[in-house]
VMD Tcl script that draws the C-alpha trace (Angstrom):
set ca {
  {-4.74 -95.99 64.16}
  {-6.47 -93.05 62.44}
  {-8.41 -92.28 65.60}
  {-5.22 -92.17 67.68}
  {-3.58 -89.87 65.13}
  {-6.57 -87.51 65.18}
  {-6.56 -87.46 68.97}
  {-2.83 -86.66 68.99}
  {-3.47 -83.85 66.50}
  {-6.22 -82.45 68.71}
  {-3.96 -82.53 71.73}
  {-1.17 -80.76 69.85}
  {-3.53 -77.97 68.75}
  {-4.88 -77.63 72.29}
  {-1.39 -77.50 73.75}
  {-0.40 -74.66 71.39}
  {-3.61 -72.73 72.15}
  {-3.09 -73.03 75.87}
  {0.42 -71.63 75.57}
  {-0.67 -68.51 73.67}
  {-1.37 -65.16 75.29}
  {-5.02 -65.39 74.44}
  {-8.38 -66.01 76.13}
  {-11.20 -67.18 73.86}
  {-14.65 -65.68 74.32}
  {-17.64 -67.96 73.81}
  {-21.10 -66.46 73.37}
  {-24.27 -68.14 74.65}
  {-26.75 -65.36 73.91}
  {-28.58 -67.66 71.51}
  {-28.94 -70.50 74.00}
  {-28.61 -69.49 77.66}
  {-29.52 -65.88 76.90}
  {-32.70 -66.94 75.13}
  {-33.76 -68.82 78.26}
  {-34.56 -65.47 79.86}
  {-38.34 -65.41 80.31}
  {-40.13 -63.59 77.50}
  {-37.37 -63.95 74.91}
  {-37.85 -66.03 71.79}
  {-35.53 -65.85 68.79}
  {-36.55 -67.43 65.52}
  {-33.89 -68.85 63.14}
  {-33.64 -65.58 61.17}
  {-32.95 -63.61 64.34}
  {-30.43 -66.17 65.58}
  {-28.56 -66.07 62.28}
  {-28.46 -62.26 62.37}
  {-26.95 -62.28 65.87}
  {-24.51 -65.07 65.00}
  {-23.23 -63.15 61.97}
  {-22.75 -60.03 64.08}
  {-20.89 -62.06 66.70}
  {-18.66 -63.51 64.01}
  {-17.93 -60.07 62.60}
  {-17.00 -58.83 66.09}
  {-14.45 -61.64 66.52}
  {-16.18 -63.99 68.98}
  {-14.33 -67.33 69.02}
  {-17.28 -69.68 69.51}
  {-21.06 -69.49 69.50}
  {-23.39 -71.67 71.56}
  {-26.15 -71.80 68.95}
  {-28.90 -73.63 70.81}
  {-30.32 -76.98 71.97}
  {-31.43 -79.09 68.99}
  {-33.26 -81.61 71.19}
  {-35.69 -78.86 72.24}
  {-37.48 -78.42 68.91}
  {-37.32 -78.62 65.11}
  {-36.90 -74.82 65.08}
  {-33.74 -75.18 67.15}
  {-32.38 -77.74 64.70}
  {-33.04 -75.35 61.83}
  {-31.37 -72.46 63.66}
  {-28.22 -74.47 64.43}
  {-28.08 -75.78 60.88}
  {-28.31 -72.30 59.38}
  {-25.83 -70.76 61.83}
  {-23.27 -73.47 61.05}
  {-23.72 -72.72 57.38}
  {-23.92 -68.92 57.40}
  {-21.83 -67.64 60.36}
  {-18.29 -67.99 59.04}
  {-15.34 -67.89 61.42}
  {-16.38 -68.97 64.92}
  {-16.66 -72.51 66.17}
  {-20.39 -73.34 66.32}
  {-21.50 -75.55 69.19}
  {-24.82 -77.01 70.27}
  {-25.90 -77.94 73.76}
  {-27.45 -81.22 74.91}
  {-27.94 -83.69 77.75}
  {-25.79 -86.80 78.10}
  {-28.38 -88.84 76.20}
  {-27.66 -90.66 72.93}
  {-30.95 -89.38 71.50}
  {-29.97 -85.76 72.27}
  {-26.53 -86.30 70.74}
  {-28.17 -87.68 67.60}
  {-30.32 -84.55 67.32}
  {-27.22 -82.37 67.50}
  {-25.54 -84.49 64.81}
  {-28.67 -84.08 62.69}
  {-28.51 -80.29 63.07}
  {-24.88 -80.27 61.90}
  {-25.51 -82.73 59.08}
  {-24.60 -80.24 56.34}
  {-21.57 -78.77 58.10}
  {-18.37 -79.92 56.45}
  {-15.76 -78.29 58.69}
  {-15.06 -80.79 61.51}
  {-13.12 -78.30 63.60}
  {-15.77 -75.58 63.32}
  {-18.62 -77.64 64.78}
  {-18.81 -78.87 68.35}
  {-21.09 -80.38 70.95}
  {-21.45 -79.52 74.63}
  {-22.68 -82.26 76.94}
  {-24.08 -81.33 80.34}
  {-25.19 -83.22 83.42}
  {-25.72 -82.03 87.00}
  {-22.81 -83.00 89.24}
  {-23.40 -81.24 92.58}
  {-24.92 -83.23 95.48}
  {-28.31 -81.57 95.06}
  {-28.36 -82.28 91.33}
  {-27.15 -85.86 91.70}
  {-29.46 -86.78 94.55}
  {-32.58 -84.71 93.89}
  {-32.70 -84.24 90.13}
  {-30.92 -87.25 88.61}
  {-31.18 -89.60 91.59}
  {-27.83 -91.09 90.63}
  {-24.72 -91.98 92.55}
  {-21.32 -90.43 91.91}
  {-20.23 -93.58 90.06}
  {-23.34 -93.56 87.89}
  {-22.87 -89.90 86.91}
  {-19.25 -90.68 86.03}
  {-20.23 -93.65 83.88}
  {-22.95 -91.67 82.07}
  {-20.46 -88.87 81.37}
  {-17.79 -91.15 79.89}
  {-20.30 -93.09 77.76}
  {-21.83 -89.88 76.41}
  {-18.47 -88.39 75.47}
  {-17.40 -91.57 73.70}
  {-20.70 -91.70 71.84}
  {-20.42 -88.01 70.86}
  {-16.89 -88.60 69.51}
  {-18.43 -90.73 66.76}
  {-19.93 -87.54 65.32}
  {-17.72 -84.70 66.57}
  {-14.02 -84.04 66.95}
  {-14.70 -81.13 69.35}
  {-16.55 -82.29 72.46}
  {-17.08 -80.14 75.56}
  {-18.00 -81.65 78.89}
  {-19.92 -79.00 80.83}
  {-20.85 -80.29 84.30}
  {-23.89 -78.38 85.54}
  {-23.61 -76.73 88.98}
  {-19.87 -77.43 89.14}
  {-19.57 -74.49 91.53}
  {-21.31 -76.51 94.27}
  {-19.75 -79.90 93.50}
  {-17.12 -81.49 95.76}
  {-13.75 -80.47 94.29}
  {-12.22 -83.96 94.48}
  {-15.18 -85.52 92.68}
  {-15.20 -82.77 90.05}
  {-11.49 -83.32 89.41}
  {-12.14 -87.04 88.93}
  {-14.92 -86.28 86.44}
  {-12.66 -83.97 84.45}
  {-9.84 -86.52 84.37}
  {-12.13 -89.26 83.06}
  {-13.85 -86.91 80.61}
  {-10.54 -85.87 79.04}
  {-9.40 -89.49 78.78}
  {-12.72 -90.30 77.08}
  {-12.06 -87.64 74.41}
  {-13.34 -84.29 75.71}
  {-11.41 -81.44 74.11}
  {-12.84 -78.78 76.46}
  {-14.00 -79.05 80.05}
  {-16.30 -76.44 81.53}
  {-16.74 -75.02 85.01}
  {-20.27 -73.67 85.44}
  {-21.37 -71.59 88.41}
  {-24.97 -72.40 87.54}
  {-26.61 -70.52 90.42}
  {-24.17 -67.61 90.48}
  {-23.13 -68.17 94.07}
  {-19.33 -67.86 93.90}
  {-17.18 -64.86 94.77}
  {-14.07 -63.97 92.71}
  {-11.79 -65.41 95.40}
  {-13.65 -68.71 95.59}
  {-13.94 -68.94 91.79}
  {-10.21 -68.39 91.37}
  {-9.50 -70.98 94.07}
  {-11.66 -73.57 92.31}
  {-9.88 -72.97 89.00}
  {-6.46 -73.19 90.64}
  {-7.54 -76.51 92.17}
  {-8.53 -77.85 88.75}
  {-5.27 -76.78 87.15}
  {-3.24 -78.29 89.98}
  {-5.21 -81.52 90.48}
  {-6.29 -82.75 87.05}
  {-3.16 -84.46 85.66}
  {-4.27 -84.46 82.01}
  {-5.56 -80.86 82.01}
  {-3.06 -79.91 79.30}
  {-5.01 -82.09 76.86}
  {-8.19 -79.98 77.09}
  {-9.17 -76.33 77.14}
  {-10.69 -75.05 80.38}
  {-13.82 -72.90 80.09}
  {-15.82 -70.97 82.71}
  {-19.49 -70.01 82.70}
  {-20.83 -67.69 85.40}
  {-24.27 -66.48 86.31}
  {-24.76 -63.04 87.77}
  {-27.01 -63.66 90.78}
  {-24.69 -61.74 93.11}
  {-23.65 -59.20 90.47}
  {-20.23 -60.88 90.29}
  {-20.33 -62.52 86.87}
  {-17.71 -60.23 85.33}
  {-15.51 -60.18 88.43}
  {-15.56 -63.97 88.64}
  {-14.66 -64.35 84.96}
  {-11.74 -61.93 85.28}
  {-10.47 -63.69 88.42}
  {-10.42 -66.95 86.48}
  {-8.66 -65.34 83.51}
  {-5.97 -64.26 85.94}
  {-5.64 -67.91 87.01}
  {-5.20 -69.08 83.41}
  {-8.53 -70.30 82.02}
  {-8.69 -70.62 78.25}
  {-12.34 -69.76 77.53}
  {-14.87 -67.41 79.10}
  {-18.52 -67.81 78.17}
  {-21.19 -65.14 78.56}
  {-23.89 -63.23 76.76}
  {-24.37 -59.87 75.10}
  {-26.08 -57.43 77.49}
  {-25.70 -60.10 80.20}
  {-29.09 -61.64 79.41}
  {-30.01 -65.09 80.68}
  {-31.69 -67.03 83.47}
  {-32.60 -65.07 86.65}
  {-29.98 -62.28 86.95}
  {-28.36 -63.27 83.67}
  {-24.86 -64.32 82.64}
  {-21.44 -62.70 82.52}
  {-21.81 -59.75 80.10}
  {-19.14 -60.33 77.47}
  {-18.89 -56.63 76.62}
  {-17.67 -55.97 80.16}
  {-14.99 -58.66 79.92}
  {-13.79 -57.28 76.57}
  {-13.34 -53.74 77.90}
  {-11.75 -54.88 81.18}
  {-9.13 -56.80 79.21}
  {-8.59 -53.83 76.88}
  {-8.14 -51.33 79.71}
  {-5.94 -53.55 81.91}
  {-3.45 -55.38 79.67}
  {-0.79 -55.05 82.35}
  {-2.90 -57.09 84.77}
  {-4.36 -59.83 82.57}
  {-1.73 -60.03 79.80}
  {-4.06 -61.74 77.33}
  {-5.97 -60.67 74.22}
  {-9.48 -61.83 73.39}
  {-9.72 -61.07 69.67}
  {-13.02 -59.16 69.94}
  {-13.28 -55.70 68.34}
  {-14.53 -53.32 71.08}
  {-15.91 -50.94 68.47}
  {-18.54 -53.56 67.59}
  {-19.91 -53.78 71.15}
  {-22.53 -51.01 70.97}
  {-23.79 -52.29 67.65}
  {-24.04 -55.83 69.03}
  {-25.84 -54.63 72.12}
  {-28.45 -52.76 70.14}
  {-29.00 -55.67 67.75}
  {-29.56 -58.09 70.62}
  {-31.80 -55.59 72.42}
  {-33.93 -55.06 69.32}
  {-34.35 -58.75 68.51}
  {-34.96 -59.89 72.09}
  {-37.08 -56.95 73.18}
  {-34.92 -56.56 76.27}
  {-33.18 -53.17 76.46}
  {-30.43 -52.95 79.07}
  {-30.68 -50.17 81.67}
  {-29.31 -46.77 80.68}
  {-26.50 -47.19 83.21}
  {-25.54 -50.67 82.00}
  {-21.71 -50.83 81.96}
  {-20.01 -50.44 78.56}
  {-23.16 -50.37 76.38}
  {-25.84 -48.44 78.34}
  {-27.53 -45.51 76.59}
  {-26.68 -43.15 79.45}
  {-22.95 -43.78 79.75}
  {-21.92 -40.78 77.70}
  {-24.79 -38.47 78.73}
  {-24.12 -36.11 81.64}
  {-25.97 -33.35 83.51}
  {-23.54 -32.56 86.32}
  {-21.93 -29.15 85.89}
  {-18.56 -30.23 87.29}
  {-18.45 -33.23 84.97}
  {-19.68 -31.23 81.97}
  {-16.96 -28.62 82.48}
  {-14.31 -31.33 82.72}
  {-15.59 -33.22 79.68}
  {-15.58 -30.06 77.57}
  {-11.95 -29.46 78.53}
  {-10.82 -33.07 78.15}
  {-13.20 -36.06 77.82}
  {-10.70 -38.30 79.63}
  {-11.20 -36.27 82.79}
  {-14.43 -38.14 83.57}
  {-14.46 -41.18 81.29}
  {-12.61 -44.52 81.55}
  {-12.89 -44.87 77.78}
  {-14.22 -42.73 74.95}
  {-17.57 -43.53 73.28}
  {-15.94 -44.25 69.93}
  {-13.95 -47.07 71.53}
  {-17.15 -49.09 71.92}
  {-18.90 -47.75 68.83}
  {-21.23 -45.42 70.78}
  {-22.48 -41.94 69.90}
  {-20.41 -38.91 71.00}
  {-20.65 -37.40 74.47}
  {-23.99 -35.66 74.98}
  {-24.47 -32.87 77.51}
  {-28.02 -32.35 78.78}
  {-29.23 -29.41 80.84}
  {-30.87 -29.82 84.23}
  {-30.65 -28.54 87.78}
  {-27.07 -29.84 88.15}
  {-25.76 -28.08 85.03}
  {-23.41 -25.09 85.12}
  {-22.76 -22.02 83.01}
  {-20.19 -23.57 80.73}
  {-22.52 -26.36 79.61}
  {-25.43 -23.94 79.10}
  {-23.28 -21.67 76.92}
  {-21.93 -24.64 74.95}
  {-25.32 -26.25 74.29}
  {-26.98 -22.99 73.28}
  {-24.11 -22.24 70.94}
  {-24.60 -25.69 69.37}
  {-28.15 -24.76 68.33}
  {-27.07 -21.32 67.04}
  {-27.84 -19.11 70.04}
  {-25.18 -16.87 71.55}
  {-25.96 -15.90 75.13}
  {-24.29 -13.24 77.20}
  {-22.89 -14.14 80.61}
  {-25.95 -12.57 82.25}
  {-28.32 -14.55 80.04}
  {-26.46 -17.77 80.74}
  {-26.79 -17.09 84.46}
  {-30.54 -16.55 84.09}
  {-30.84 -19.94 82.35}
  {-28.82 -21.64 85.11}
  {-31.00 -20.10 87.82}
  {-34.17 -21.14 85.95}
  {-32.91 -24.73 85.72}
  {-32.32 -24.81 89.48}
  {-35.60 -23.19 90.51}
  {-38.54 -23.65 88.18}
  {-37.98 -25.56 84.93}
  {-40.92 -27.09 83.09}
  {-39.12 -30.42 82.81}
  {-36.39 -32.22 84.69}
  {-33.93 -32.38 81.81}
  {-33.46 -30.71 78.44}
  {-31.68 -32.91 75.89}
  {-32.76 -32.36 72.27}
  {-32.61 -29.17 70.18}
  {-36.36 -28.80 70.58}
  {-35.95 -29.17 74.35}
  {-33.33 -26.44 74.39}
  {-35.50 -24.05 72.39}
  {-38.34 -24.71 74.81}
  {-35.98 -23.83 77.65}
  {-35.11 -20.53 75.96}
  {-38.80 -19.78 75.60}
  {-39.30 -20.42 79.31}
  {-36.49 -18.10 80.36}
  {-37.04 -15.45 77.71}
  {-40.77 -15.64 76.85}
  {-41.75 -14.28 73.46}
  {-45.11 -12.96 74.77}
  {-43.81 -10.26 77.10}
  {-47.30 -9.14 78.10}
  {-48.14 -12.56 79.58}
  {-48.33 -12.63 83.35}
  {-45.77 -14.78 85.09}
  {-47.13 -17.94 86.73}
  {-47.02 -17.84 90.53}
  {-43.59 -18.47 91.88}
  {-41.79 -17.60 88.66}
  {-39.85 -14.40 88.01}
  {-41.61 -11.67 86.07}
  {-40.82 -11.55 82.34}
  {-38.61 -8.82 80.92}
  {-40.32 -5.60 79.91}
  {-40.50 -4.45 76.30}
  {-37.69 -2.01 77.04}
  {-35.51 -4.94 77.98}
  {-35.93 -6.96 74.81}
  {-32.18 -6.66 74.18}
  {-31.90 -9.21 77.00}
  {-33.20 -11.87 74.63}
  {-30.50 -14.14 73.27}
  {-29.08 -13.20 69.89}
  {-27.98 -15.35 67.00}
  {-24.58 -16.92 66.98}
  {-22.19 -15.97 64.20}
  {-23.42 -17.27 60.83}
  {-22.37 -20.83 59.94}
  {-24.15 -21.16 56.62}
  {-27.59 -21.59 58.21}
  {-29.76 -18.86 59.73}
  {-30.93 -19.64 63.21}
  {-33.98 -18.08 64.84}
  {-33.78 -17.12 68.48}
}
mol new
graphics top color blue
foreach p $ca { graphics top sphere $p radius 0.5 }
foreach p [lrange $ca 0 end-1] q [lrange $ca 1 end] { graphics top cylinder $p $q radius 0.2 }
display resetview
């Protein structure tokens, strides 16, 4: 009787969550992300990331695989205790011994609806026949038995069929139906090898929603890999179809080409509310901070041009862009740096820079150049600079020294214009109006 009442309560909660204008983001940086070769996070590092995820508003955290090691058990135990707010889940195979290890990791956790287990088993033909060497019926029976066993320890049970993207749709629908009847509160759709396109991903989700009769009794989650560079696009296509949960990682780390980068999903939803009409509950201003924390602890720094969190997103050298950004930052930016917690726009000087940026950057370091002097700097940048780009204050002062050398008696290197004569020293840049600090030219 009590069990039936609890199950009815679960279904009522799920029904209300599915009706809300909300998509829940689930982070697997600490589990799937850590599987990226060369990354190892100890329990302290995992707890630090989990706390930052919680502060940012992530709904659930895939904390690790307790069956893998005692260290993983300790990490899951500490995260469940110290990361307040998100649902904490642990990942395991459909084996009673693995399920017991997860239960052991959560032994101290007292909040039944803040701890969860995710059970996975390969369901595509290649996984069934080559890896598990099981029939469809055997995989189905293993799945149901594992979910029922897990329900002895957990109210929240996710069934995450591995390689669902390559499984026969009719068989996958049957698995989901039986899993929900057995007690699964979430069912997952994993594109394990990152092979789907947005159109095919959306079609598979539509098929699940249309063909699994008890789908309203479980949340539907998606998990994409980025092997074709489509992880974000696939996730957004499925959000448009009505999925409840999107899982990914910070900085998109993970196996092979990585996972859906959650920071990209957050900003796409923020910038296109008219299209997706759902909120995700994550604070975009925490994204840069999260990215840097994960980069520091994993040792993997995303490329400078990484969408949303890359170091180079708000750095520009192009004269046309620099002129536009100085007039109105929105002229060349989809969102401002402060919206993701990044540093302000930074103009660097190089061969593509124009007069307006040169004047602006020199004025920032206290040097006021005439129009003629600005033009000389621009020509120097295009013809014979000592370096490809000038970014810092020291770099800019070095640039001034190149264009207006202090030692006027020094011969010019071959191919460079002759330095100004002593009679032309008034060509040297002067100081900008005082601002409380004296600046040397």
